[in-house]
N, C-alpha and C positions, 0 to 999 in steps of 0.2 A: 645399670647403664643400658644405654640406648643399645639396641642391635647394630651392627655395623653392615654397611654396604657392600658390594665388592667392589668398589674403588676407593674403599677404606673410608668413608663419611658413615655419617649414622642416618637411620632409617627415617627420623622425623627430619634432617638437614633435606634428606632427597626428597621428602614429601615436601615440603615448605619451595624447595626449589622445583620442583614441578609446578606447584600453583602459582608460583610469580610465573613461572612461564606462559602457562595458561591465561595468568589475568592480562599484563602485558602482550601476548597474542589477541586476547577477546580486546582490550582497548584499542591497540590497531585496528583490528577488524570493525570496529564502530566508525571509528573516525576515515578509513576507506568509504564504507557504505554511505555514511552521511555526505560524504565529499561526493560520492558518484551520484547522487539525487539532483546537485548542484549541476556538475557538470552535463547530465544528461540535460536536465532541463533550460541550460544555455545551448546546448545544439538543436533540441526542439525548436528553440526560438528562431534560429536563425535558419533553420529548414523550412520552418512557417513563414518567414517571409518572404522566400522564394519558392515558396508552392503549397501546396493543400497542408492543414496542421494536419497535426497525429489526432486531434480531437473531432473532425471532420473526415475522417477512414482515411489521410495521405501517412501514406509510407517514405516520404525524402528522407526521414531522419537517418533511414539505413543509409544513405548517401554522406549524410555529415559526419565529418572526420570525429568534430568534439563529442557528440552520441556516442561512437563507438570508445572515447575515451572512457568515457562516465563507464562503458559496460565492463571496460578491462579491469577500471575502479572495483566496483562491484565485485567484482569474478574474484580480484583478489583479497577482498573484503571476506568474502566466503569461505575460499581458500583458507585465510586465517584463523578465520572461527573455528572452522570444522578441525582443524591442529591442536584448537586449544581446547576441545572436548577430550583431545587424546591424553591432555596433560593434566588438567585440573578437571573437577566435578561440574554436572548440569548445571549445579547452585549456584555455582561462581560464575560460569560463563553467559547460560543462558540472561540475567537480568541486565548484564553489563551490556546487552543488544539495545537497549534502551537511549546508552551515550549516543548512539548512531543519530537520535531526534534531537537533542542538545545539538550538533556538532552539525546538522542541518539546518536545523532554525540559527544559530550564529552567520553560517555561510550564507542562509537565504536574504539573512539582515544587512549584511554589507555587500552581498556581489548582483544580486536580486533585487536589492530594496524593496522586498518585502516585511512589513513590518506588522512584529505580532503584537497585539496590546493583551493589557495586563490580564484581563479576564483568559485571553488565550493560552498564558504561560502559565496559569493555575489550572485550565486544562489539561495542557502537556504535561505537569508535573503531577495531576490526577491521574493521568495514564502511566505514568512511568509507576507509580507509587503500586497501585491497581494490577498491572502488571506482574511487578516484581515479588509482589506478595501472594500472587497466584503462582508464579513460576519455584519461589521459596516454599511451598506448602506443598506440591505436587508430588506424587508420589516417585519412587524409582519404580522404571519400569522393569521389567526381567528382558534381557536380548536375547532373541531367538536364534537358534545354532546351524539351521539354514534355512533355504529361500522356500524348503517345503513347507517349512512350520510358519513363516511370515503367511505363505498363500494360503494356511488351514486358517488362520488368524482373520485374514482379509475377506474368508468366505463364509463367516460365521454372521450368523441372522443380522444380530444388533449392526455390525458394521454395516451390512449389505444396505440396510437398512438408512443409516446415514450417508452412504454413497448416493444411493437412491434419493433422499431429499436434497444432498446438496447438488446432484446433478441438474434437478427440478428447481432450482432456486433460482441456479446459475441461467438456464436456459431463459426463464421466465426474466430475471435481469436483464440478459443478453436480448433478447427477442422483442418483450413491449417496452421494458422499462428504460434500456439505456436511449434508444431512438429519441425517445418524447420526452426524458427526465435527465438524462448522463450530462448535458450543458448547464444543467442550475444544481444539480444535488450531487454531492461529494460522497454520500452512502453506493450510488450505485456502482461504479466503478471500483470504487474500493471495494464493496462485497462480493464484485465476483470475484477478483485478484484474493480476498482472504481465502473464499470458500475451496477457491480451486487451489492455494496457496496450502490447504492442510491436506489436501489428496498428495498433494504433490511432495510434502514431508515423509508422507508415510510411503509414499513410492521412494525416494529418496535413499529412503532408510532401510531397505530391502536391497536396491543395488550396493548399497557401500557394503552390508553383510554380504551379498555374494562376492563382493571386489576382496576383500578381507581375508573370508575362506576360498578364495582360488589364490591369492596371495599364500596361503600356510599349505597348500595341496591340496586342496579337498575342491575342483572345480564343478565350478555354479554353471558355467556355458552350456553345458549340454542341455538344462532345463528351462523346459519353456516359459516357467513361472519368470526366471531372469529379465529375459527378454518382454512379457507383459509387460511387469514393471517396468522397464525402460521405454517401452511406449507410453504408458500413461504417464511418466514424467516428463517425457520429453513435449509432449499434447498438453499437458497444464504448466510447465515453465514460458513455453511459447505463447498461451492463452493470459500467463498474467506479467508478460513484459508489452504485449497489447495493449490492456487494458490499465497497467500502470502507468504507460508513456501519453495515454489519451487522458488518465489524471491528471500528472504532472501536466501536462499541456493545456489541463483546462484549469486548475486552481490552486491556488497557494503551495506553495512547497513546504511551508512551515506548519502547515496545518493537515497536509496530504501525508507526512512521514507517521507524523506521532496517530494518528487515525488507523493509517496500514498498520504501523506495529501492535498496535491493539487488539484490532479486529481479529489478526493471523494469529499471534503469539495466544490468544482466547480460545478459537476455533482450532487451535492445533492440538492446543491441550484436551480440549473436548477428543477431536479425532482419537487422539493417543488412547486416551481414557479408556472408547469404548473398545478398539482396535484391541489392545491387551491389557482391560481389565485392572487399570490402575487404581479404582477405587475400591475394589475388594478388599475388605479388611483393615478398611483405613479408615483412624480415629474420628471421633465425632468434633473434636477441635479442628483439624487438621480441614476437614470440610467445610467447615464454618466457615473458615480462613481463607479458603477459596472462592467460599460464594461471598462473602466483603469484598475482596478483589477483582471480582467480575461485577460488581455493583461500580467499584470506585470506578474501574474501567469505562463504564456507562457511561456516566455522570461524567469524567473527563472528556469523552466523547460528542456528545450532547454540550458541553460547553465549549467546545473548540468549533463545532459544526453551528454554534449560535451564535459566534462572535465572527465568524469567516469574513474577510472582505473581498468581494469577487473583483479579480483582474481588471486595467480599463480597458474597454470595449475599443476596436480601432475607430480610427475618427468615421469612414464610412457608415458603421453601425451607427454612430452618435448622431449622425445629420439624418438617416435614413426617413424617420418616424415624422419630420418637419414637412409640413402641408404647405405647399406654395398659394393658397388660395388667400385672397384678400378682400372684407368685405367692406362698402361702401354705401352712401346715400345721395343720392341724386338727383336733384331738382330742376324741372328742364318745362316749360310751359304749362305751369301753374300745376304740374303734376309730380308728386313725389314717387322714387321707384328706388327698393333697396336690390342689391346686387351682392351674393356671394359667392358664388361659381364661376372659376373661370374658365370654364367651357361654353357661359353661355354670354352671349354680346349683349350689351344694351341697346337701349331701344335706338330707333335713327333718329335721333334730334338732336340739334347741336346744343351744348351745355357745358353752364361751369363747373369743375367740382369743388368743391368750396375744402379747404385741408379738415376745418372741425369737423366734417362728416363722417373723417375716416373713422372707423373704429376696430 
């Protein structure tokens, strides 16, 4: 006979109820987050129509109400996702985050008229499968019991090396690659978001533990590590939002969403494994499964990138390369003369231009 819970139900039914709540919250979170991509891009388009676009360094979207609706929608989705982890295990909640890609792609198809090709759909499926395999085979991490313990993990040589490498990559992408290739290569903006995002998760986790311990009566406010993690989290979040907006304003939403999800998930798992030593003592089959999942994610990302349809250019840009130069042949006084440059004037002679000489 199953043990009873305090409210009279069995432990199994309570566990099933908690998992169901976590499942529903995770699905709701994916719906909100997927819709937020579309709403934010609509706001970015409206802001770009009346000022400098976000991809050009403009911040007019901050005055656009629709963009803020998208931000609120995303925040609601993230809160729902956070609560889902309270009721259900990570192996159930995290893979469901891939549903936001499907929601975003469907809404983009009907609202933004951004068509996803068949190979793009295959790439999206590969990203979802690969990310799911990685998450399902990721080992359970030991939750630290204090901010000081997290600080010790964050300052270990292995994670300091990862942090230094991440910052170096971000600096190269931001200062060198973004000005030159940001408008044509989707991996630049999303690479910055994903690398910074892996550091964001680590700092957010530290803040969450500090809040939890403080509520339980063990105040973490007096520890300077709490405030360091808070400043890191704020800086990383602002950077992520800035470059994610630039990516959404430049490229197709149906492609931004899965690539960002795949890269962010992969790098976050790596960062967590390095910081918390999750792979220590893991079985060979689990490690092999994670490697296969990573290869699948990279394959899906490559397929999506190769089938990307660039957004249509503004009318002014479409006509800017055209040249007004006209080339013609003129025959006068028994002399043949060819002219190609509009800046040069023809000989001072009276002539008749024959239509068949135009070239």
